[in-house]
Structure formats: structure tokens, C-alpha cells
N, CA, C and O of each residue as an XYZ file, in Angstrom:
480
protein
N     -22.810     12.627    -12.316
C     -23.118     11.644    -11.235
C     -24.603     11.741    -10.949
O     -25.120     12.823    -10.674
N     -25.260     10.655    -11.012
C     -26.492     10.399    -10.644
C     -26.865     10.824     -8.994
O     -26.258     10.447     -7.992
N     -27.934     11.631     -9.061
C     -28.257     12.016     -7.413
C     -28.861     10.845     -6.716
O     -29.749     10.157     -7.221
N     -28.313     10.632     -5.461
C     -28.675      9.735     -4.638
C     -30.004      9.889     -4.262
O     -30.430      9.072     -3.445
N     -30.831     10.836     -4.712
C     -32.226     11.134     -4.137
C     -33.049     10.830     -5.422
O     -34.219     11.209     -5.371
N     -32.627     10.183     -6.621
C     -33.302      9.695     -7.633
C     -34.088      8.538     -7.234
O     -33.574      7.553     -6.705
N     -35.616      8.672     -7.541
C     -36.375      7.520     -7.284
C     -35.944      6.081     -7.575
O     -36.090      5.116     -6.825
N     -35.410      6.100     -8.747
C     -35.069      4.782     -9.048
C     -33.976      4.315     -8.280
O     -34.047      3.249     -7.668
N     -32.919      5.070     -8.267
C     -31.877      4.432     -7.244
C     -32.168      4.266     -5.889
O     -31.523      3.434     -5.252
N     -33.222      5.067     -5.237
C     -33.745      4.660     -3.985
C     -34.406      3.501     -4.131
O     -34.123      2.683     -3.257
N     -35.287      3.100     -5.032
C     -35.918      1.951     -5.358
C     -35.144      0.868     -5.330
O     -35.520     -0.069     -4.625
N     -33.986      0.759     -6.031
C     -33.141     -0.211     -6.487
C     -32.466     -0.369     -4.980
O     -32.388     -1.553     -4.650
N     -32.061      0.384     -4.186
C     -31.273      0.463     -2.781
C     -32.464     -0.537     -1.910
O     -32.163     -1.615     -1.398
N     -33.718      0.010     -1.874
C     -34.694     -0.523     -0.978
C     -35.001     -2.087     -1.250
O     -35.262     -2.926     -0.388
N     -34.907     -2.288     -2.665
C     -35.124     -3.468     -3.086
C     -33.749     -4.723     -2.785
O     -33.863     -5.906     -2.462
N     -32.779     -4.091     -2.985
C     -31.458     -4.668     -2.841
C     -31.365     -5.047     -1.153
O     -30.775     -6.034     -0.714
N     -31.948     -4.222     -0.483
C     -31.741     -4.302      1.080
C     -32.779     -5.670      1.359
O     -32.378     -6.704      1.892
N     -33.976     -5.479      0.954
C     -35.245     -6.310      1.262
C     -34.739     -7.942      0.671
O     -35.191     -8.967      1.181
N     -33.870     -7.951     -0.326
C     -33.502     -9.351     -1.010
C     -32.115     -9.647     -0.012
O     -31.829    -10.824      0.202
N     -31.447     -8.789      0.461
C     -30.495     -9.210      1.508
C     -31.006     -9.582      2.540
O     -30.627    -10.636      3.052
N     -31.936     -8.864      3.076
C     -32.621     -9.512      4.408
C     -33.307    -10.855      4.232
O     -33.379    -11.675      5.147
N     -33.897    -11.080      2.805
C     -34.389    -12.471      2.739
C     -33.209    -13.717      2.360
O     -33.368    -14.932      2.475
N     -32.296    -13.162      1.997
C     -30.978    -13.984      1.808
C     -30.182    -14.497      2.874
O     -29.280    -15.334      2.834
N     -30.846    -13.612      4.207
C     -30.100    -13.771      5.347
C     -28.744    -13.250      5.556
O     -28.046    -13.679      6.475
N     -28.258    -12.156      4.573
C     -27.207    -11.466      4.816
C     -26.679    -10.667      5.930
O     -25.511    -10.302      6.067
N     -27.685    -10.432      6.722
C     -27.556     -9.479      7.873
C     -27.290    -10.493      8.936
O     -27.217     -9.846      9.980
N     -27.112    -11.748      9.190
C     -26.964    -12.628      9.945
C     -25.273    -12.706      9.839
O     -24.854    -12.956      8.708
N     -24.371    -12.538     10.788
C     -23.075    -12.283     10.700
C     -22.570    -13.563     10.335
O     -21.597    -13.572      9.581
N     -23.159    -14.911     10.821
C     -22.490    -16.090     10.517
C     -22.945    -16.697      9.052
O     -22.427    -17.635      8.446
N     -24.020    -15.915      8.682
C     -24.721    -16.657      7.283
C     -23.516    -16.671      5.940
O     -22.468    -16.032      6.025
N     -23.812    -17.349      4.960
C     -22.906    -17.815      4.067
C     -22.866    -16.408      3.171
O     -21.832    -16.004      2.640
N     -24.066    -15.772      3.091
C     -23.935    -14.549      2.025
C     -22.950    -13.438      2.901
O     -22.190    -12.681      2.297
N     -23.053    -13.438      4.305
C     -22.385    -12.426      4.889
C     -20.895    -12.658      4.641
O     -20.124    -11.774      4.267
N     -20.518    -14.095      4.916
C     -19.367    -14.587      4.686
C     -18.752    -14.329      3.503
O     -17.561    -14.016      3.489
N     -19.494    -14.430      2.356
C     -19.014    -14.342      0.786
C     -19.277    -12.739      0.298
O     -19.335    -12.312     -0.855
N     -19.407    -12.048      1.495
C     -19.716    -10.621      0.944
C     -20.499    -10.353     -0.343
O     -20.114     -9.594     -1.233
N     -21.599    -11.029     -0.353
C     -22.677    -11.508     -1.077
C     -23.862    -11.323     -0.948
O     -24.538    -12.298     -1.277
N     -24.497    -10.324     -0.544
C     -25.926     -9.783     -0.183
C     -26.977    -10.298     -0.789
O     -28.029    -10.368     -0.154
N     -26.912    -10.774     -2.165
C     -27.822    -11.172     -2.853
C     -28.076    -12.400     -2.918
O     -29.194    -12.816     -3.224
N     -26.833    -13.344     -2.574
C     -26.683    -14.685     -2.866
C     -26.669    -14.774     -4.214
O     -27.601    -15.440     -4.664
N     -25.858    -14.287     -5.072
C     -25.768    -14.341     -6.621
C     -24.747    -15.388     -6.996
O     -23.706    -15.645     -6.391
N     -25.178    -15.905     -8.006
C     -24.425    -16.970     -8.502
C     -23.789    -16.686     -9.791
O     -24.080    -15.749    -10.535
N     -22.826    -17.648    -10.003
C     -22.125    -17.371    -11.212
C     -22.679    -18.166    -12.170
O     -23.531    -18.950    -11.751
N     -22.409    -18.192    -13.483
C     -22.979    -19.285    -14.677
C     -22.904    -20.722    -14.280
O     -23.698    -21.595    -14.632
N     -21.949    -20.861    -13.572
C     -21.915    -22.454    -13.007
C     -23.023    -22.720    -11.840
O     -22.989    -23.837    -11.325
N     -23.868    -21.919    -11.440
C     -24.835    -21.905    -10.533
C     -23.933    -21.996     -8.700
O     -24.497    -22.302     -7.650
N     -22.679    -21.676     -8.854
C     -22.035    -21.711     -7.562
C     -22.192    -19.997     -7.093
O     -22.190    -18.989     -7.799
N     -22.309    -20.143     -5.791
C     -22.272    -18.656     -5.043
C     -21.139    -17.949     -5.268
O     -20.016    -18.449     -5.226
N     -21.435    -16.505     -5.567
C     -20.142    -15.812     -6.016
C     -19.467    -15.333     -4.611
O     -20.233    -14.983     -3.713
N     -18.178    -15.307     -4.407
C     -17.482    -14.520     -3.502
C     -16.930    -13.109     -4.034
O     -16.180    -12.988     -5.002
N     -17.422    -12.070     -3.248
C     -16.838    -10.838     -3.517
C     -15.496    -10.361     -2.720
O     -15.455    -10.775     -1.562
N     -14.537     -9.667     -3.084
C     -13.577     -9.369     -1.944
C     -13.920     -8.564     -1.056
O     -13.352     -8.597      0.036
N     -15.022     -7.574     -1.348
C     -15.450     -6.485     -0.227
C     -17.271     -6.643     -0.349
O     -17.867     -7.011     -1.362
N     -17.764     -6.340      0.680
C     -19.092     -6.102      0.881
C     -19.619     -4.940     -0.208
O     -20.769     -4.925     -0.647
N     -18.541     -3.932     -0.582
C     -19.174     -3.067     -1.449
C     -19.239     -3.723     -2.788
O     -20.291     -3.634     -3.421
N     -18.405     -4.256     -3.194
C     -18.321     -5.163     -4.254
C     -19.682     -5.886     -4.582
O     -20.269     -5.746     -5.655
N     -20.161     -6.746     -3.449
C     -21.111     -7.707     -3.528
C     -22.669     -6.743     -3.422
O     -23.746     -7.265     -3.713
N     -22.569     -5.519     -3.034
C     -23.514     -4.766     -3.199
C     -23.769     -4.111     -4.367
O     -24.901     -4.015     -4.843
N     -22.684     -3.611     -4.906
C     -22.591     -3.369     -6.427
C     -23.354     -4.145     -7.383
O     -24.285     -3.797     -8.109
N     -22.775     -5.275     -7.241
C     -23.301     -6.326     -7.990
C     -24.999     -6.903     -7.868
O     -25.599     -7.535     -8.738
N     -25.495     -6.500     -6.615
C     -26.830     -6.858     -6.067
C     -27.697     -5.799     -6.768
O     -28.729     -6.051     -7.390
N     -27.033     -4.318     -6.553
C     -27.775     -3.292     -7.020
C     -27.836     -3.367     -8.839
O     -28.812     -3.008     -9.499
N     -26.635     -3.881     -9.368
C     -27.188     -4.238    -11.066
C     -28.056     -4.886    -11.276
O     -28.852     -4.713    -12.200
N     -28.088     -5.912    -10.327
C     -29.100     -7.081    -10.703
C     -30.512     -6.333    -10.413
O     -31.456     -6.590    -11.160
N     -30.651     -5.569     -9.526
C     -31.926     -5.332     -9.157
C     -32.176     -4.063    -10.300
O     -33.360     -3.863    -10.569
N     -31.505     -3.485    -10.760
C     -31.550     -2.365    -11.888
C     -32.074     -2.858    -13.204
O     -32.865     -2.253    -13.928
N     -31.453     -4.211    -13.456
C     -32.006     -4.985    -14.764
C     -33.299     -5.599    -14.366
O     -34.070     -5.945    -15.261
N     -33.648     -5.787    -12.999
C     -34.886     -6.314    -12.882
C     -35.948     -5.287    -13.244
O     -36.711     -5.566    -14.169
N     -36.068     -4.174    -12.632
C     -36.692     -2.980    -12.624
C     -36.810     -2.179    -14.012
O     -37.678     -1.339    -14.250
N     -35.969     -2.510    -14.733
C     -35.839     -1.845    -16.220
C     -36.089     -2.482    -17.270
O     -36.095     -2.025    -18.413
N     -36.422     -4.127    -16.759
C     -36.962     -4.857    -17.878
C     -35.598     -5.335    -19.141
O     -35.719     -5.753    -20.292
N     -34.439     -5.067    -18.369
C     -33.257     -5.671    -19.147
C     -32.500     -6.761    -18.635
O     -31.397     -7.082    -19.076
N     -33.145     -7.375    -17.625
C     -32.930     -8.894    -17.332
C     -33.023    -10.083    -18.155
O     -33.981     -9.855    -18.893
N     -32.670    -10.943    -18.366
C     -32.752    -12.266    -18.975
C     -33.890    -12.915    -18.577
O     -34.608    -13.568    -19.333
N     -34.153    -12.674    -16.860
C     -35.088    -13.354    -16.063
C     -36.376    -12.898    -15.496
O     -37.326    -13.590    -15.129
N     -36.207    -11.296    -15.488
C     -37.169    -10.801    -14.692
C     -37.514     -9.954    -15.498
O     -36.867     -9.643    -16.498
N     -38.933     -9.326    -15.039
C     -39.485     -8.091    -15.711
C     -40.157     -7.328    -14.739
O     -40.539     -8.022    -13.798
N     -40.425     -6.148    -14.652
C     -40.932     -5.289    -14.081
C     -42.439     -5.279    -13.408
O     -42.994     -4.918    -12.370
N     -42.779     -5.986    -14.824
C     -44.435     -6.625    -14.329
C     -44.478     -7.593    -13.436
O     -45.373     -7.626    -12.591
N     -43.551     -8.474    -13.504
C     -43.460     -9.777    -12.698
C     -43.779     -9.381    -11.098
O     -43.335     -8.303    -10.701
N     -44.484    -10.167    -10.235
C     -44.637     -9.852     -8.932
C     -43.677    -10.359     -8.091
O     -42.917    -11.222     -8.531
N     -43.558     -9.907     -6.755
C     -42.470    -10.280     -6.167
C     -42.500    -11.849     -5.737
O     -41.512    -12.390     -5.240
N     -43.697    -12.514     -5.969
C     -43.765    -13.828     -5.613
C     -43.333    -14.628     -6.841
O     -42.692    -15.674     -6.736
N     -43.738    -14.052     -8.108
C     -43.001    -14.676     -9.143
C     -41.706    -14.512     -9.364
O     -41.141    -15.444     -9.937
N     -40.925    -13.356     -8.995
C     -39.619    -13.270     -8.985
C     -38.933    -14.282     -7.863
O     -37.832    -14.808     -8.026
N     -39.825    -14.473     -6.626
C     -39.143    -15.319     -5.576
C     -38.975    -16.841     -6.264
O     -37.998    -17.546     -6.015
N     -39.938    -17.206     -7.064
C     -39.909    -18.481     -7.417
C     -38.607    -18.897     -8.493
O     -38.092    -20.013     -8.425
N     -38.135    -17.832     -9.514
C     -36.962    -17.780    -10.400
C     -35.803    -17.679     -9.392
O     -35.060    -18.636     -9.171
N     -35.654    -16.267     -8.680
C     -34.662    -15.994     -7.529
C     -34.106    -17.079     -6.723
O     -32.921    -17.400     -6.638
N     -35.185    -17.635     -6.104
C     -34.669    -19.145     -5.023
C     -34.507    -20.520     -5.728
O     -34.238    -21.588     -5.178
N     -34.739    -20.274     -7.156
C     -34.776    -21.713     -7.560
C     -35.789    -22.663     -7.257
O     -35.673    -23.884     -7.360
N     -36.874    -21.976     -6.846
C     -37.958    -22.804     -6.247
C     -37.624    -23.411     -4.881
O     -38.319    -24.376     -4.559
N     -36.678    -23.009     -4.026
C     -36.544    -23.141     -3.014
C     -36.708    -22.206     -1.991
O     -35.942    -21.290     -1.692
N     -38.211    -22.643     -1.269
C     -38.874    -21.860     -0.450
C     -39.071    -20.417     -0.892
O     -38.593    -19.426     -0.340
N     -39.973    -20.454     -2.147
C     -40.127    -18.905     -2.472
C     -40.915    -18.186     -1.925
O     -40.879    -16.959     -2.022
N     -41.928    -18.958     -1.125
C     -43.156    -17.971     -0.159
C     -42.644    -17.471      0.924
O     -43.114    -16.384      1.261
N     -41.625    -18.029      1.741
C     -41.259    -16.968      2.685
C     -40.071    -16.096      2.278
O     -39.760    -15.137      2.985
N     -39.216    -16.472      0.865
C     -38.331    -15.090      0.578
C     -39.470    -13.990      0.011
O     -39.287    -12.802      0.279
N     -40.390    -14.304     -0.603
C     -41.389    -13.343     -1.289
C     -42.046    -12.602      0.041
O     -42.058    -11.373      0.110
N     -42.551    -13.374      1.012
C     -42.998    -12.651      2.190
C     -42.170    -11.639      2.951
O     -42.585    -10.538      3.310
N     -40.735    -12.212      3.200
C     -39.995    -11.347      3.612
C     -39.580    -10.021      2.882
O     -39.448     -8.967      3.503
N     -39.373    -10.135      1.476
C     -38.981     -9.176      0.665
C     -40.050     -7.839      0.684
O     -39.758     -6.646      0.777
N     -41.426     -8.494      0.561
C     -42.496     -7.868      0.201
C     -42.706     -6.986      1.697
O     -43.094     -5.818      1.682
N     -42.439     -7.608      2.773
C     -43.018     -6.745      4.206
C     -41.702     -5.798      4.103
O     -41.893     -4.594      4.273
N     -40.413     -6.237      3.843
C     -39.437     -5.118      3.839
C     -39.829     -3.770      3.377
O     -39.587     -2.676      3.887
N     -40.637     -4.145      2.054
C     -40.823     -2.964      1.127
C     -42.080     -2.391      1.580
O     -42.419     -1.314      1.090
N     -42.824     -2.959      2.451
C     -44.023     -2.412      2.852
C     -45.149     -2.688      1.860
O     -45.986     -1.851      1.521
N     -45.086     -3.895      1.447
C     -46.154     -4.197      0.320
C     -46.607     -5.705      0.500
O     -46.397     -6.378      1.510
N     -47.252     -6.118     -0.625
C     -47.602     -7.507     -0.542
C     -46.809     -8.376     -1.588
O     -46.110     -7.813     -2.431
N     -46.916     -9.742     -1.535
C     -46.215    -10.486     -2.672
C     -46.634    -10.347     -3.805
O     -45.863    -10.551     -4.743
N     -47.898     -9.981     -4.022
C     -48.424     -9.961     -5.464
C     -48.176     -8.491     -5.973
O     -48.832     -8.211     -6.976
N     -47.461     -7.619     -5.543
C     -47.015     -6.413     -6.072
C     -46.433     -6.583     -7.158
O     -45.682     -7.541     -6.980
N     -46.325     -6.179     -8.294
C     -44.879     -5.948     -9.370
C     -44.072     -5.180     -8.975
O     -44.298     -4.045     -8.555
N     -42.911     -5.787     -9.078
C     -41.669     -5.173     -8.650
C     -41.535     -3.917     -9.546
O     -41.103     -3.019     -8.823
N     -41.662     -3.606    -10.418
C     -41.697     -2.320    -11.100
C     -42.689     -1.145    -10.302
O     -42.418      0.054    -10.369
N     -43.761     -1.627     -9.614
C     -44.407     -0.519     -8.906
C     -43.726     -0.016     -7.657
O     -44.031      1.084     -7.196
N     -42.766     -0.823     -7.066
C     -42.062     -0.539     -5.866
C     -40.970      0.957     -6.109
O     -40.202      1.439     -5.276
N     -41.217      1.402     -7.439
C     -40.190      2.672     -7.708
C     -41.525      3.770     -7.400
O     -41.265      4.974     -7.400
N     -42.824      3.353     -7.163
C     -43.670      4.529     -6.920
C     -44.248      4.472     -5.527
O     -45.126      5.235     -5.124
N     -43.720      3.563     -4.864
C     -44.108      3.330     -3.261
C     -43.770      4.474     -2.285
O     -44.033      4.362     -1.088
């Protein structure tokens, strides 16, 4: 088992929580909350996924973030800034506020590469 104090695991959780905040998950009546989908993750058909439990939704978001910061994602690279990620993640729907929220939650700026959050 990997230690929960592992810097990469901590970074994954911090980034996931920042994304959940930007997606409105913490608002009880929000669509992400009702779907147990803190990252507003979509299926290959472009439809928001519904998870049976909040834990399942969190695990899916953690996997997505792990792919982002390790360079194993088909869409994101660790060298991309939070702003660049926002453009893709939001599908161009209000990426600037999304990037500002994620960056603020992480204590950084939208022009910081996501891979550097590991070392913040």
C-alpha cells in the first residue's frame, strides 16, 4: 500500500479537491453533487457520468488527475498550465473562472504548470 503522505498522492488529492470546487461539487444541489461526480467527468459520449457513491466519483477523479500529472493522459501534460488545462477541461465553457478557482484553491496562479503543484 502506498503511504497517504506520499507527495504525489497528496498533490493528486489537492488538485482533485480544487477541481471539485471549480465544478461546484461542494454545493449540495449541484449536478456534480447529485451525480456523485466531483470532477464533472464525462463518458465517451460526452454525457456527465453518474457514480453510485461519492467515493467512486472521487476515485475516478483521482485517476484522471494522476494521469494529468504523470503525462499518461491523452489530453493533459504535466507541463500544461492550469489555464491551458481549463480550456480543455471545460470545453471552452468559462475556462478563466475555472482556472482562477483551481489556482486559488492550490495557492498559486493559473499560469503555473500543473506538474509543479507536486512541489508546492
